[in-house]
C-alpha positions as CSV (number, residue, x, y, z in Angstrom):
1,X,0.0,0.0,0.0
2,X,1.3,3.4,-0.9
3,X,2.5,5.4,2.1
4,X,0.8,8.7,1.0
5,X,-2.7,7.2,0.8
6,X,-4.9,8.3,3.7
7,X,-7.7,5.9,4.6
8,X,-10.8,6.8,6.7
9,X,-11.5,3.6,8.6
10,X,-13.9,2.2,6.0
11,X,-16.7,-0.2,6.9
12,X,-17.3,-3.1,4.5
13,X,-20.7,-4.4,3.7
14,X,-21.1,-7.7,1.8
15,X,-23.9,-8.3,-0.7
16,X,-26.3,-11.0,0.3
17,X,-26.2,-13.4,-1.5
18,X,-22.6,-13.4,-2.5
19,X,-20.4,-16.0,-4.3
20,X,-21.3,-19.5,-5.6
21,X,-24.9,-20.1,-6.5
22,X,-26.6,-23.4,-6.1
23,X,-25.9,-24.6,-9.7
24,X,-22.2,-23.7,-9.6
25,X,-21.6,-25.1,-6.2
26,X,-23.3,-28.4,-7.3
27,X,-21.1,-28.5,-10.4
28,X,-17.9,-27.9,-8.5
29,X,-18.8,-30.6,-5.9
30,X,-19.6,-33.1,-8.6
31,X,-16.3,-32.4,-10.3
32,X,-14.3,-32.7,-7.2
33,X,-15.9,-36.0,-6.4
34,X,-15.2,-37.2,-10.0
35,X,-11.5,-36.2,-9.7
36,X,-11.2,-38.2,-6.5
37,X,-12.6,-41.3,-8.3
38,X,-11.0,-40.9,-11.7
39,X,-7.8,-38.9,-11.0
40,X,-8.1,-37.2,-14.4
41,X,-11.3,-35.6,-15.7
42,X,-11.7,-33.8,-19.1
43,X,-14.0,-30.9,-19.7
44,X,-14.8,-29.1,-23.0
45,X,-14.3,-25.5,-22.0
46,X,-14.0,-24.2,-18.4
47,X,-16.3,-26.0,-16.0
48,X,-17.4,-22.6,-14.6
49,X,-16.4,-19.0,-15.6
50,X,-13.8,-18.3,-13.0
51,X,-10.1,-18.7,-14.1
52,X,-8.8,-19.0,-10.5
53,X,-11.2,-21.7,-9.5
54,X,-10.6,-23.5,-12.7
55,X,-6.8,-23.4,-12.1
56,X,-7.3,-24.9,-8.6
57,X,-9.3,-27.8,-10.1
58,X,-6.7,-28.3,-12.8
59,X,-4.2,-28.8,-10.1
60,X,-6.4,-31.7,-8.9
61,X,-6.5,-33.4,-12.3
62,X,-9.0,-31.4,-14.4
63,X,-8.0,-31.2,-18.1
64,X,-9.7,-28.4,-20.0
65,X,-9.9,-28.9,-23.8
66,X,-11.4,-27.0,-26.7
67,X,-13.2,-29.9,-28.3
68,X,-14.2,-33.5,-27.8
69,X,-11.6,-34.6,-30.4
70,X,-8.9,-33.9,-27.9
71,X,-10.2,-36.4,-25.4
72,X,-8.9,-40.0,-25.4
73,X,-11.6,-42.6,-25.9
74,X,-13.1,-44.0,-22.7
75,X,-12.3,-41.0,-20.5
76,X,-14.2,-39.4,-17.7
77,X,-15.8,-36.2,-19.1
78,X,-17.4,-33.5,-17.1
79,X,-20.4,-31.6,-18.6
80,X,-19.9,-28.1,-17.3
81,X,-22.5,-25.9,-15.6
82,X,-23.4,-24.2,-18.9
83,X,-24.6,-27.5,-20.4
84,X,-23.5,-29.2,-23.6
85,X,-25.2,-29.3,-27.0
86,X,-27.1,-32.5,-27.5
87,X,-25.0,-33.5,-30.6
88,X,-21.8,-33.1,-28.6
89,X,-23.2,-35.2,-25.8
90,X,-24.1,-38.1,-28.2
91,X,-20.7,-37.9,-29.8
92,X,-19.0,-38.3,-26.4
93,X,-21.1,-41.2,-25.4
94,X,-20.5,-42.9,-28.8
95,X,-16.7,-42.8,-28.0
96,X,-17.2,-44.7,-24.7
97,X,-16.7,-41.7,-22.4
98,X,-18.4,-41.7,-19.0
99,X,-20.2,-38.4,-18.5
100,X,-20.5,-36.5,-15.2
101,X,-23.3,-34.1,-15.8
102,X,-22.8,-30.7,-14.0
103,X,-25.4,-28.9,-16.0
104,X,-27.1,-26.3,-13.9
105,X,-30.7,-27.2,-13.3
106,X,-31.8,-23.7,-14.4
107,X,-29.9,-24.1,-17.6
108,X,-31.5,-27.5,-18.1
109,X,-34.9,-25.9,-17.6
110,X,-34.1,-23.3,-20.3
111,X,-33.1,-26.1,-22.7
112,X,-36.3,-28.0,-22.1
113,X,-38.5,-25.0,-22.5
114,X,-36.8,-24.2,-25.8
115,X,-37.4,-27.7,-27.1
116,X,-41.0,-27.6,-26.0
117,X,-41.6,-24.4,-27.8
118,X,-40.1,-25.8,-31.0
119,X,-42.3,-28.9,-30.7
120,X,-45.4,-26.6,-30.5
121,X,-44.5,-24.7,-33.7
122,X,-43.1,-21.6,-32.1
123,X,-40.1,-19.7,-33.4
124,X,-37.8,-19.4,-30.3
125,X,-36.3,-16.0,-29.5
126,X,-33.6,-16.2,-26.9
127,X,-32.4,-13.2,-24.9
128,X,-28.7,-13.6,-24.5
129,X,-25.3,-13.8,-26.1
130,X,-25.1,-16.1,-29.1
131,X,-21.4,-16.9,-28.3
132,X,-22.0,-17.9,-24.7
133,X,-21.7,-21.6,-24.1
134,X,-25.1,-21.8,-22.4
135,X,-26.8,-20.3,-25.4
136,X,-24.9,-22.5,-27.8
137,X,-26.0,-25.5,-25.9
138,X,-29.6,-24.4,-26.3
139,X,-29.5,-23.4,-29.9
140,X,-27.5,-26.1,-31.5
141,X,-30.4,-28.6,-31.8
142,X,-33.1,-26.0,-32.5
143,X,-31.9,-25.3,-36.1
144,X,-33.2,-22.3,-38.0
145,X,-36.3,-22.0,-35.8
146,X,-34.4,-20.0,-33.2
147,X,-32.8,-16.5,-33.0
148,X,-30.7,-14.9,-30.3
149,X,-30.8,-11.2,-29.4
150,X,-28.8,-9.1,-26.9
151,X,-30.6,-6.4,-24.9
152,X,-31.2,-3.4,-27.2
153,X,-30.6,-5.2,-30.4
154,X,-33.2,-5.0,-33.2
155,X,-35.6,-7.8,-33.6
156,X,-35.0,-10.4,-36.3
157,X,-37.5,-10.1,-39.2
158,X,-38.7,-13.7,-38.6
159,X,-40.6,-12.8,-35.4
160,X,-43.2,-10.8,-37.4
161,X,-46.6,-12.3,-38.0
162,X,-46.0,-15.8,-36.5
163,X,-46.0,-17.8,-33.3
164,X,-43.1,-16.6,-31.1
165,X,-41.8,-18.2,-27.9
166,X,-39.3,-16.3,-25.7
167,X,-36.8,-17.6,-23.2
168,X,-33.7,-16.1,-21.7
169,X,-30.1,-16.9,-21.0
170,X,-30.2,-17.6,-17.2
171,X,-27.9,-14.7,-16.4
172,X,-29.8,-11.9,-18.1
173,X,-31.6,-9.0,-16.4
174,X,-35.3,-9.3,-15.7
175,X,-36.0,-5.8,-17.0
176,X,-34.3,-6.6,-20.3
177,X,-36.5,-9.7,-20.7
178,X,-39.6,-7.5,-20.0
179,X,-38.4,-5.0,-22.6
180,X,-38.0,-7.7,-25.2
181,X,-41.5,-9.1,-24.5
182,X,-42.9,-5.6,-24.9
183,X,-41.2,-5.2,-28.3
184,X,-42.4,-8.6,-29.6
185,X,-46.1,-8.2,-28.5
186,X,-47.1,-6.0,-31.5
187,X,-45.3,-8.2,-34.0
188,X,-46.2,-11.7,-33.2
189,X,-49.6,-13.3,-33.9
190,X,-49.1,-15.5,-30.8
191,X,-46.6,-15.1,-28.0
192,X,-45.5,-17.5,-25.3
193,X,-42.9,-16.4,-22.7
194,X,-40.9,-18.4,-20.2
195,X,-38.9,-16.6,-17.6
196,X,-35.8,-18.8,-17.5
197,X,-33.6,-16.3,-15.6
198,X,-32.4,-18.1,-12.5
199,X,-33.5,-17.0,-9.1
200,X,-30.0,-16.7,-7.9
201,X,-29.1,-14.3,-10.7
202,X,-32.1,-12.1,-9.8
203,X,-31.2,-12.1,-6.1
204,X,-27.6,-11.1,-6.8
205,X,-28.6,-8.3,-9.2
206,X,-31.1,-6.9,-6.7
207,X,-28.5,-7.1,-3.9
208,X,-25.8,-5.3,-5.8
209,X,-28.2,-2.6,-6.8
210,X,-29.1,-2.0,-3.2
211,X,-25.5,-2.1,-2.1
212,X,-24.5,0.5,-4.7
213,X,-27.0,2.9,-3.3
214,X,-25.7,2.8,0.3
215,X,-21.9,2.7,-0.2
216,X,-19.2,5.0,-1.4
217,X,-17.9,2.4,-3.8
218,X,-18.5,-1.2,-4.8
219,X,-15.9,-3.9,-5.5
220,X,-17.3,-6.7,-7.7
221,X,-15.1,-9.9,-7.6
222,X,-15.3,-12.5,-10.3
223,X,-13.9,-13.8,-13.6
224,X,-13.7,-11.4,-16.5
225,X,-15.2,-14.3,-18.6
226,X,-18.3,-14.5,-16.4
227,X,-21.5,-13.1,-17.9
228,X,-23.3,-13.0,-14.5
229,X,-20.4,-11.1,-12.9
230,X,-20.4,-8.6,-15.8
231,X,-24.1,-7.9,-15.2
232,X,-23.4,-7.3,-11.5
233,X,-20.7,-4.8,-12.4
234,X,-22.9,-3.0,-15.0
235,X,-25.7,-2.7,-12.4
236,X,-23.3,-1.4,-9.7
237,X,-21.7,1.1,-12.2
238,X,-25.1,2.4,-13.2
239,X,-25.9,3.3,-9.6
240,X,-22.4,4.2,-8.3
241,X,-19.6,5.5,-10.6
242,X,-17.1,4.3,-8.0
243,X,-17.7,0.6,-8.9
244,X,-14.7,-1.5,-9.8
245,X,-14.4,-5.1,-11.1
246,X,-11.4,-7.3,-10.1
247,X,-10.8,-11.1,-10.4
248,X,-8.7,-11.4,-7.3
249,X,-7.3,-9.4,-4.4
250,X,-3.9,-8.6,-5.9
251,X,-5.7,-6.5,-8.5
252,X,-6.9,-3.9,-6.0
253,X,-5.4,-0.4,-6.4
254,X,-5.2,0.9,-2.9
255,X,-5.7,4.4,-4.1
256,X,-9.3,3.5,-4.9
257,X,-10.0,3.2,-1.2
258,X,-9.0,6.8,-0.4
259,X,-11.8,8.9,1.1
260,X,-14.3,6.0,1.2
261,X,-16.0,5.4,4.5
262,X,-18.4,2.6,3.4
263,X,-17.3,0.0,0.8
264,X,-19.6,-2.6,-0.7
265,X,-18.3,-6.0,-1.8
266,X,-20.2,-8.3,-4.3
267,X,-19.2,-11.3,-6.2
268,X,-20.5,-13.3,-9.2
269,X,-22.3,-16.6,-8.9
270,X,-19.1,-18.4,-10.1
271,X,-16.8,-16.7,-7.6
272,X,-15.6,-19.1,-4.9
273,X,-15.6,-18.2,-1.2
274,X,-11.8,-18.4,-1.0
275,X,-11.3,-15.6,-3.5
276,X,-13.8,-13.4,-1.5
277,X,-12.0,-14.3,1.7
278,X,-8.6,-13.5,0.2
279,X,-9.9,-10.0,-0.7
280,X,-11.3,-9.4,2.7
281,X,-8.1,-10.4,4.4
282,X,-6.1,-8.0,2.1
283,X,-8.6,-5.3,2.8
284,X,-8.2,-5.9,6.5
285,X,-4.7,-4.6,6.2
286,X,-6.2,-1.1,5.8
287,X,-6.5,0.7,9.1
288,X,-9.8,0.2,10.8
289,X,-11.6,-2.0,8.3
290,X,-14.7,-3.6,9.8
291,X,-16.5,-6.5,8.0
292,X,-20.1,-6.0,8.9
293,X,-21.1,-9.7,8.8
294,X,-18.2,-10.8,10.9
295,X,-16.3,-12.7,8.3
């Protein structure tokens, strides 16, 4: 810490909830148990969107690959929390792999709702990022009967005049889903909507919004590849221009603390407790820091 920085005995308030959601915690527990049994477990892409936690699991025997072709036949393969396209799943099974399914139940729900809508003749409109693995897992088997839009993007022409079903990537904002529905209502002859945003996502977004309103600045901890963490940071920044986003404690610029009496700390649903605790321990080196929940 720089010697010329004057701190004002800041109080720290933690968002509630904070850190791992149910789906991520379930996935990590399943993966750790699989590593104990198999010693080496492969995963196509990171099992969760947190580089530090992924590195910890790699030290235990996790092998992250870019495609199924890189996995030796008959291996143990972990299906990450974001799910896996059905075609990829069938291909892995055909090569004798044993699958450990860590798909988040909320992601699985979104997949099922999308398939149901297709079966009923709806064109599926997905609120989300087409390049996100969760969305890819949903769209791969839907073919040309689906479209993906980000918040604020123009609607595809195909939604005009027909039956449209709407679902959402689980980490999107509820207000963005509501806005999308409002845009589609005048265009579709029939509309069916499923709110597939996970409850944990909504709770964390609400918590960080409240936190930003009662603090002098908010630190959001989480992987820069995490969509849900990015949403938390965007919400915090909208309400408090002193919001910052870091992946781990070492990234904190101590100068940011200067003049702040109340600091909020939030973390994405894929951020493990140990990263949050590391940050709080580092912050405790600042004179007079008090952690409100006693951690």
